C-alpha positions in Angstrom: 93.3 129.2 109.6 94.9 126.9 106.9 95.4 127.8 103.2 94.0 125.1 100.8 94.8 125.0 97.3 92.4 123.0 95.1 93.4 122.2 91.4 91.0 120.8 88.9 92.7 119.2 85.8 90.9 117.6 83.0 93.2 115.7 80.9 92.3 114.3 77.3 92.8 110.4 76.6 96.4 109.5 75.9 97.8 112.9 76.9 100.3 112.9 79.9 100.0 115.4 82.6 102.6 118.6 83.1 103.6 117.2 86.3 104.3 113.8 85.1 106.4 115.2 82.2 108.3 117.5 84.6 108.9 114.6 86.8 110.4 112.4 84.0 112.5 115.4 82.6 114.3 115.8 86.2 114.7 112.0 86.8 111.7 112.0 89.4 113.6 114.6 91.5 111.5 117.8 90.4 108.8 117.2 93.5 111.6 116.6 96.1 111.2 120.3 97.7 107.5 119.6 97.6 107.9 116.4 99.6 109.9 118.4 102.4 106.7 120.5 102.7 104.6 117.7 103.0 106.9 115.6 105.2 105.1 118.1 108.0 102.0 115.8 108.6 100.1 118.8 109.7 99.9 119.7 105.8 97.7 117.5 104.0 97.6 116.5 100.2 94.9 114.5 98.5 94.2 113.6 95.1 90.8 112.1 93.4 90.2 111.1 89.9 87.0 110.3 87.7 86.2 109.8 84.3 84.1 112.5 82.6 81.3 112.1 80.1 83.2 113.8 77.3 86.2 111.0 77.8 88.7 113.4 79.5 90.0 112.1 83.1 89.4 114.7 86.0 92.2 114.7 88.7 91.4 117.2 91.4 94.3 117.7 93.9 93.7 119.4 97.4 96.7 120.9 99.2 95.9 121.8 102.6 98.8 123.8 104.4 98.8 124.3 108.3 101.0 127.0 108.1 101.2 130.4 106.2 105.1 129.7 105.9 104.5 126.4 104.1 101.9 127.7 101.5 104.3 130.5 100.9 107.1 128.2 100.4 104.6 126.1 98.0 103.7 129.0 96.0 107.4 130.1 95.8 108.4 126.9 94.4 105.7 126.6 91.7 105.8 130.2 90.5 108.6 129.9 88.0 106.8 127.0 86.4 103.2 128.6 86.0 103.8 129.7 82.7 105.3 126.5 81.4 102.7 124.7 82.9 99.8 126.8 81.4 101.4 126.6 77.9 101.7 122.9 78.2 98.0 122.4 79.1 97.0 124.7 76.5 98.8 122.9 73.8 97.5 119.6 75.1 93.9 120.4 75.5 94.1 120.1 79.3 91.5 122.0 81.2 93.0 123.4 84.4 91.5 125.5 87.2 92.9 126.4 90.5 91.3 128.2 93.6 93.0 129.1 96.9 90.5 129.3 99.9 90.9 129.3 103.6 89.5 126.9 106.2 
């Protein structure tokens, strides 16, 4: 069974997502460890975008991990940043939800 993390992010007009901010701060290297995880083509990452009636842009990302090891690597990588991400989202009126399921 694959672990799947689904993230839904509703972003106000003119606000930059935390992820983009972090990439800029690190000269585009922040995601390098995740790129390694997703270089395993059995793992899958998709992103969709839509405009909501309230003017926010909804981004939905689905991270599907073929192995528990890759899922655990992803979670371990993100763990130190969760508090900062959530604080940034709250300060910028970004609605963020995340759910983990199994397929």
